[in-house]
KEBAZA-352386 format. One record per residue (C-alpha): residue number from 1; x, y, z. Coordinates in steps of 0.25 Angstrom, whole numbers, plus 2048, in hexadecimal, padded with zeros to 3 digits. Layout:
DOLUM pos   X   Y   Z
DOLUM NUM   X   Y   Z
...
END
This chain:
DOLUM pos   X   Y   Z
DOLUM   1 8AD D9F 63C
DOLUM   2 8A6 D91 637
DOLUM   3 8A2 D91 627
DOLUM   4 899 D86 625
DOLUM   5 896 D80 618
DOLUM   6 88E D86 60D
DOLUM   7 881 D81 60E
DOLUM   8 87A D7D 603
DOLUM   9 86D D83 5FF
DOLUM  10 862 D7A 5FB
DOLUM  11 85C D7A 5EE
DOLUM  12 850 D7D 5F4
DOLUM  13 854 D8C 5F9
DOLUM  14 859 D91 5EA
DOLUM  15 84C D92 5E6
DOLUM  16 844 DA0 5E2
DOLUM  17 842 DA7 5F1
DOLUM  18 833 DA6 5F0
DOLUM  19 836 D96 5F3
DOLUM  20 840 D9B 5FD
DOLUM  21 83B D99 60E
DOLUM  22 830 DA1 614
DOLUM  23 834 DAB 61E
DOLUM  24 838 DA8 62B
DOLUM  25 834 DA9 637
DOLUM  26 83D DA5 642
DOLUM  27 846 DAD 64B
DOLUM  28 84F DA7 656
DOLUM  29 84C DA6 663
DOLUM  30 85A DA5 669
DOLUM  31 868 DAE 668
DOLUM  32 871 DA6 66A
DOLUM  33 880 DAE 66E
DOLUM  34 889 DA1 669
DOLUM  35 88A D96 65D
DOLUM  36 88B D96 64F
DOLUM  37 886 DA2 646
DOLUM  38 884 DA0 637
DOLUM  39 885 DAB 62E
DOLUM  40 882 DAB 61D
DOLUM  41 889 DB5 615
DOLUM  42 88B DB7 607
DOLUM  43 895 DB2 5FF
DOLUM  44 89B DBC 5F4
DOLUM  45 8A2 DBB 5E7
DOLUM  46 8B1 DBA 5F0
DOLUM  47 8AB DB6 5FE
DOLUM  48 8B9 DB3 606
DOLUM  49 8BC DC2 607
DOLUM  50 8AE DC3 60D
DOLUM  51 8AF DB6 616
DOLUM  52 8BD DBA 61D
DOLUM  53 8B4 DC8 622
DOLUM  54 8AA DC0 627
DOLUM  55 8B3 DB5 62D
DOLUM  56 8BC DC1 634
DOLUM  57 8AE DC5 63A
DOLUM  58 8AA DBA 63D
DOLUM  59 8B7 DB6 645
DOLUM  60 8B3 DC3 64D
DOLUM  61 8A6 DC0 650
DOLUM  62 8AA DB1 655
DOLUM  63 8B5 DB8 65E
DOLUM  64 8AB DC0 664
DOLUM  65 89F DB6 665
DOLUM  66 8A6 DAA 66D
DOLUM  67 89F D9D 66A
DOLUM  68 899 DA3 65C
DOLUM  69 89D D9E 64E
DOLUM  70 898 DA4 642
DOLUM  71 896 D9A 635
DOLUM  72 896 DA3 628
DOLUM  73 88F D9E 61B
DOLUM  74 891 DA4 60D
DOLUM  75 885 DA2 604
DOLUM  76 883 DA5 5F6
DOLUM  77 87A DB5 5F5
DOLUM  78 872 DAE 5E9
DOLUM  79 86D DA3 5F2
DOLUM  80 86B DAE 600
DOLUM  81 85C DB0 5FF
DOLUM  82 856 DA1 5FE
DOLUM  83 861 D9C 60A
DOLUM  84 85E DA8 612
DOLUM  85 850 DA6 611
DOLUM  86 852 D97 614
DOLUM  87 85B D9B 620
DOLUM  88 84F DA4 626
DOLUM  89 847 D98 627
DOLUM  90 851 D8E 62C
DOLUM  91 857 D94 639
DOLUM  92 85F D87 63B
DOLUM  93 869 D8A 62E
DOLUM  94 866 D97 62D
DOLUM  95 872 DA2 62F
DOLUM  96 872 DAC 63B
DOLUM  97 877 DB8 633
DOLUM  98 877 DB9 623
DOLUM  99 87B DC3 61A
DOLUM 100 870 DC7 60E
DOLUM 101 86E DD0 605
DOLUM 102 866 DDF 607
DOLUM 103 85D DDA 5FD
DOLUM 104 859 DCE 606
DOLUM 105 855 DD6 614
DOLUM 106 848 DD7 611
DOLUM 107 844 DC9 60C
DOLUM 108 84C DC4 618
DOLUM 109 844 DCD 622
DOLUM 110 837 DC8 61C
DOLUM 111 83C DBA 61D
DOLUM 112 83F DBB 62B
DOLUM 113 84E DB8 62C
DOLUM 114 855 DC4 631
DOLUM 115 855 DC9 63D
DOLUM 116 852 DD7 642
DOLUM 117 85D DDD 647
DOLUM 118 85A DEB 649
DOLUM 119 85D DED 657
DOLUM 120 86B DE6 657
DOLUM 121 86D DEE 649
DOLUM 122 869 DFB 650
DOLUM 123 873 DFA 65B
DOLUM 124 87F DF4 652
DOLUM 125 889 E00 650
DOLUM 126 88E DFD 643
DOLUM 127 880 DFE 63E
DOLUM 128 881 E0E 640
DOLUM 129 888 E0E 633
DOLUM 130 881 E06 62A
DOLUM 131 87D E0D 61E
DOLUM 132 86E E0F 61D
DOLUM 133 86D E08 611
DOLUM 134 873 DFB 617
DOLUM 135 86B DFD 622
DOLUM 136 85E DFD 61A
DOLUM 137 863 DF0 614
DOLUM 138 861 DE8 621
DOLUM 139 853 DEE 626
DOLUM 140 847 DEA 622
DOLUM 141 839 DF1 629
DOLUM 142 843 DFA 633
DOLUM 143 849 DEE 637
DOLUM 144 857 DE9 635
DOLUM 145 85A DDB 631
DOLUM 146 869 DDB 62F
DOLUM 147 877 DE2 62E
DOLUM 148 87A DE8 620
DOLUM 149 888 DE1 61D
DOLUM 150 88D DE7 610
DOLUM 151 886 DF2 606
DOLUM 152 887 DED 5F6
DOLUM 153 887 DF4 5E9
DOLUM 154 88C DF0 5DA
DOLUM 155 895 DF8 5D2
DOLUM 156 89C DF4 5C4
DOLUM 157 8A8 DED 5C3
DOLUM 158 8B0 DEE 5B7
DOLUM 159 8BD DEA 5B3
DOLUM 160 8C6 DF5 5AF
DOLUM 161 8D0 DED 5AA
DOLUM 162 8C7 DE9 59F
DOLUM 163 8C1 DF8 59D
DOLUM 164 8CE DFE 59C
DOLUM 165 8D2 DF4 592
DOLUM 166 8C5 DF8 588
DOLUM 167 8C5 E06 58A
DOLUM 168 8B9 E05 593
DOLUM 169 8B4 E0E 59F
DOLUM 170 8A9 E0A 5AA
DOLUM 171 89D E0A 5A5
DOLUM 172 894 E17 5AB
DOLUM 173 887 E13 5A6
DOLUM 174 87E E04 5A5
DOLUM 175 87F E06 596
DOLUM 176 88E E08 595
DOLUM 177 88F DFE 59F
DOLUM 178 888 DF5 597
DOLUM 179 890 DF8 589
DOLUM 180 89C DF7 590
DOLUM 181 899 DE9 594
DOLUM 182 898 DE5 586
DOLUM 183 8A4 DEC 582
DOLUM 184 8AE DE3 58C
DOLUM 185 8A5 DD6 588
DOLUM 186 8A8 DDA 579
DOLUM 187 8B6 DDD 57B
DOLUM 188 8BA DD2 585
DOLUM 189 8AF DC7 584
DOLUM 190 8B6 DBE 590
DOLUM 191 8AF DC9 598
DOLUM 192 8A3 DCD 59D
DOLUM 193 8A1 DDD 599
DOLUM 194 899 DDE 5A8
DOLUM 195 895 DD1 5B1
DOLUM 196 886 DD0 5B2
DOLUM 197 87D DC6 5B8
DOLUM 198 870 DC3 5B5
DOLUM 199 86F DBE 5C4
DOLUM 200 876 DC9 5C9
DOLUM 201 86A DD3 5CC
DOLUM 202 871 DDF 5D4
DOLUM 203 87B DE1 5C8
DOLUM 204 86E DE3 5BF
DOLUM 205 867 DEC 5C9
DOLUM 206 86F DF8 5C7
DOLUM 207 86B DF8 5B7
DOLUM 208 85C DF6 5BA
DOLUM 209 85D E02 5C6
DOLUM 210 865 E0B 5BC
DOLUM 211 859 E0A 5B0
DOLUM 212 850 E0E 5BB
DOLUM 213 84B E00 5BE
DOLUM 214 845 DFC 5CC
DOLUM 215 844 DEC 5D0
DOLUM 216 837 DF2 5D7
DOLUM 217 831 DFE 5DD
DOLUM 218 829 DFE 5EB
DOLUM 219 819 DFC 5EC
DOLUM 220 816 DFE 5F9
DOLUM 221 81C DF4 602
DOLUM 222 820 DED 5F6
DOLUM 223 827 DEC 5E9
DOLUM 224 823 DEB 5DB
DOLUM 225 82E DE5 5CF
DOLUM 226 832 DEF 5C6
DOLUM 227 83D DE8 5C0
DOLUM 228 834 DE7 5B3
DOLUM 229 834 DF6 5B2
DOLUM 230 83A DFD 5A5
DOLUM 231 845 E03 5AD
DOLUM 232 849 DF5 5B4
DOLUM 233 849 DEE 5A5
DOLUM 234 852 DF9 5A1
DOLUM 235 85B DF4 5AD
DOLUM 236 858 DE5 5AA
DOLUM 237 85C DE7 59A
DOLUM 238 868 DEE 59D
DOLUM 239 86E DE4 5A6
DOLUM 240 869 DD8 59F
DOLUM 241 870 DDE 592
DOLUM 242 87E DDA 59A
DOLUM 243 87A DCC 598
DOLUM 244 880 DC7 58A
DOLUM 245 88A DC4 582
DOLUM 246 88F DD0 581
DOLUM 247 893 DD3 590
DOLUM 248 88C DC7 599
DOLUM 249 886 DBA 592
DOLUM 250 87B DB6 598
DOLUM 251 87E DA8 598
DOLUM 252 889 DAB 5A3
DOLUM 253 885 DB8 5A9
DOLUM 254 875 DB7 5AC
DOLUM 255 878 DAE 5B9
DOLUM 256 881 DB5 5BF
DOLUM 257 880 DBE 5CB
DOLUM 258 886 DC9 5D1
DOLUM 259 893 DC1 5D5
DOLUM 260 894 DBA 5C9
DOLUM 261 895 DC7 5C1
DOLUM 262 8A1 DCA 5CE
DOLUM 263 8A7 DBF 5CB
DOLUM 264 8A7 DC1 5BC
DOLUM 265 8AC DCE 5BE
DOLUM 266 8B8 DCC 5C9
DOLUM 267 8BC DBE 5C0
DOLUM 268 8BF DC9 5B3
DOLUM 269 8B5 DC3 5AB
DOLUM 270 8AC DD1 5AB
DOLUM 271 8B0 DDE 5A8
DOLUM 272 8A6 DE4 5B1
DOLUM 273 89C DDE 5BD
DOLUM 274 893 DE6 5C6
DOLUM 275 898 DE1 5D4
DOLUM 276 896 DE7 5E2
DOLUM 277 89F DED 5ED
DOLUM 278 89F DE0 5F3
DOLUM 279 8A4 DD9 5E5
DOLUM 280 8B2 DE1 5E6
DOLUM 281 8B8 DD6 5EF
DOLUM 282 8B5 DCC 5E5
DOLUM 283 8BA DD4 5D9
DOLUM 284 8C7 DD9 5E0
DOLUM 285 8CB DC9 5E1
DOLUM 286 8C9 DC7 5D2
DOLUM 287 8CF DC7 5C6
DOLUM 288 8CC DD5 5C4
DOLUM 289 8D1 DDC 5D1
DOLUM 290 8D8 DE8 5CC
DOLUM 291 8D1 DE8 5BF
DOLUM 292 8C3 DF0 5C2
DOLUM 293 8BD DFC 5C7
DOLUM 294 8AF DFD 5CB
DOLUM 295 8A5 E09 5C9
DOLUM 296 895 E0B 5CC
DOLUM 297 88D E02 5C2
DOLUM 298 888 E0C 5B9
DOLUM 299 879 E11 5B7
DOLUM 300 872 E14 5A9
DOLUM 301 877 E24 5A9
DOLUM 302 887 E26 5A6
DOLUM 303 88D E27 5B2
DOLUM 304 881 E23 5BC
DOLUM 305 881 E18 5C6
DOLUM 306 876 E0B 5C6
DOLUM 307 86F E09 5D2
DOLUM 308 877 DFD 5D8
DOLUM 309 870 DF4 5E2
DOLUM 310 872 DF8 5F1
DOLUM 311 876 DEA 5F5
DOLUM 312 87D DE5 601
DOLUM 313 87D DDA 60B
DOLUM 314 877 DD9 619
DOLUM 315 87A DCE 626
DOLUM 316 86D DC9 62D
DOLUM 317 86B DC2 63A
DOLUM 318 860 DB6 638
DOLUM 319 853 DB8 63F
DOLUM 320 854 DA9 643
DOLUM 321 863 DA9 64A
DOLUM 322 865 DA4 655
DOLUM 323 871 DAD 658
DOLUM 324 86B DBB 657
DOLUM 325 875 DC4 65F
DOLUM 326 880 DBD 658
DOLUM 327 87C DBE 64A
DOLUM 328 879 DCB 64C
DOLUM 329 888 DCE 651
DOLUM 330 88C DC6 648
DOLUM 331 883 DCE 63B
DOLUM 332 88B DDC 642
DOLUM 333 899 DD4 642
DOLUM 334 898 DD2 634
DOLUM 335 88F DDE 62E
DOLUM 336 897 DE9 636
DOLUM 337 8A2 DF3 633
DOLUM 338 8AE DEB 636
DOLUM 339 8A9 DDE 62B
DOLUM 340 8A3 DE8 622
DOLUM 341 8B0 DEF 620
DOLUM 342 8B7 DE0 61F
DOLUM 343 8AD DDD 615
DOLUM 344 8B1 DEA 60D
DOLUM 345 8BE DE7 60D
DOLUM 346 8BD DD8 609
DOLUM 347 8B1 DD9 5FF
DOLUM 348 8AE DE8 5FC
DOLUM 349 8A0 DE6 604
DOLUM 350 89B DF4 605
DOLUM 351 899 DF6 615
DOLUM 352 88B DFC 61A
DOLUM 353 891 E05 623
DOLUM 354 892 E12 61F
DOLUM 355 8A0 E15 626
DOLUM 356 8A7 E09 621
DOLUM 357 8A2 E0A 614
DOLUM 358 8A9 E17 613
DOLUM 359 8B5 E11 618
DOLUM 360 8B5 E06 60E
DOLUM 361 8B3 E10 603
DOLUM 362 8C0 E18 608
DOLUM 363 8C7 E0A 60A
DOLUM 364 8C3 E05 5FC
DOLUM 365 8BF E0D 5F0
DOLUM 366 8B9 E03 5E7
DOLUM 367 8AB E05 5F1
DOLUM 368 8A9 E12 5EA
DOLUM 369 8A2 E0D 5DD
DOLUM 370 899 E06 5E5
DOLUM 371 897 E10 5EF
DOLUM 372 894 E1A 5E4
DOLUM 373 889 E10 5E0
DOLUM 374 882 E10 5EE
DOLUM 375 884 E1F 5EB
DOLUM 376 87B E1F 5E0
DOLUM 377 870 E18 5E5
DOLUM 378 870 E0A 5E6
DOLUM 379 863 E03 5E6
DOLUM 380 85D DF6 5EE
DOLUM 381 852 DEB 5EA
DOLUM 382 844 DEA 5EE
DOLUM 383 843 DEB 5FF
DOLUM 384 83B DDF 5FD
DOLUM 385 83A DD3 603
DOLUM 386 837 DCD 5F6
DOLUM 387 845 DD1 5F2
DOLUM 388 84B DC5 5F7
DOLUM 389 841 DBD 5EE
DOLUM 390 844 DC4 5E2
DOLUM 391 851 DC3 5E5
DOLUM 392 852 DB4 5E9
DOLUM 393 84B DB1 5DD
DOLUM 394 852 DB7 5D2
DOLUM 395 84A DC0 5CD
DOLUM 396 851 DCA 5C7
DOLUM 397 85E DC0 5C3
DOLUM 398 852 DB8 5BB
DOLUM 399 84E DC4 5B4
DOLUM 400 85D DC8 5AF
DOLUM 401 85D DB9 5AD
DOLUM 402 851 DB8 5A3
DOLUM 403 856 DC7 59C
DOLUM 404 861 DC1 59A
DOLUM 405 860 DB3 595
DOLUM 406 857 DB7 58B
DOLUM 407 84B DB0 590
DOLUM 408 843 DBE 594
DOLUM 409 844 DCD 590
DOLUM 410 846 DD8 59A
DOLUM 411 835 DDB 59C
DOLUM 412 833 DCE 59D
DOLUM 413 83F DC8 5A7
DOLUM 414 83B DD5 5AE
DOLUM 415 82D DD4 5B0
DOLUM 416 82D DC7 5B5
DOLUM 417 839 DCB 5BF
DOLUM 418 82E DD6 5C3
DOLUM 419 823 DCB 5C4
DOLUM 420 82A DC2 5CE
DOLUM 421 831 DD0 5D7
DOLUM 422 822 DD4 5D9
DOLUM 423 81E DC6 5DE
DOLUM 424 828 DC4 5E8
DOLUM 425 824 DD4 5EB
DOLUM 426 817 DD0 5ED
DOLUM 427 81A DC5 5F7
DOLUM 428 824 DCB 5FE
DOLUM 429 818 DD6 600
DOLUM 430 80F DCB 604
END
């Protein structure tokens, strides 16, 4: 396996998605059976274990396919939308295989960048055990555009040593969570009670959903934003109340994303954090190893579980690849049962195969809170090509940051966010 130097992202590409390159129209006319395959995978908080699993799978693939080299590059998640859309329109610099978030599927399909692999997926033996939710994450209009790589769901990590010292128990409602965070901060001002981030969309959404809010509601073939509803505003108010000197100061926390909040917890700077099953390896590698536990993030009613974002990542073959057959075989190697089992062992990524997941739960009890959270009813973002633009344009992080900075109140910020979302939905429907 060859690891190329990281490519610099041109300044022009870090503008809003509305300024990103337009829909790709190209499909490769050749299917070469040797040569170099380029792969883009996401950079994790603690990436080394992931690299080791990928290296093993790639080495075995190269042994099976003589004359083939695989180059893997790990790209930042935050700039993926601009980077991938640019690749769709520049086959010469594009990868053959790319990791993408399940919220990106509809947008990438509309952009014309992903190859339809319905036939190959249908004859792949491993795919028979893919759970229906994971399969739906790679399906648009009845066609399959990739292979699910892992299921991602978040829960509440908390410091057992700090809680024992202060006589606290794991919170059973969101009101109790907020109160507990402030108690910790007051007793230990060197800690965040709970690390939160103004750019942590998927950590904030359980608060919005638990209060009965929605991101958007279906309107025929499109959607209408609902972040400005009264229920959504109650959830937004609950989440943004955690930014302040009594928990996580806005000056430090407003710009934090999910990785930064997990890093704060893992390094011992926070008593709680909302982290994924995929965050387990980073926390285990940090200063809090052996001093934490995980429970489902509570809802508004004591004992309830807040709806979590049903996340996860997929692997897709680009339509422009000149190595279609090899790229699909590499996709199967990286997203197959054997590699998913190793990714679980290395990173804590929940497998997308029901049988592999059952085995993972048997081996590692730490996954129980995450499986319980999935069972309580996880939710997703609108299944619209507009979501890619909404996400890349930072509509929701901007809303949260405007509120916690004091520039706008909840009503004004959510109203402005709803207008931006509606504009994106309208554009996607055209």
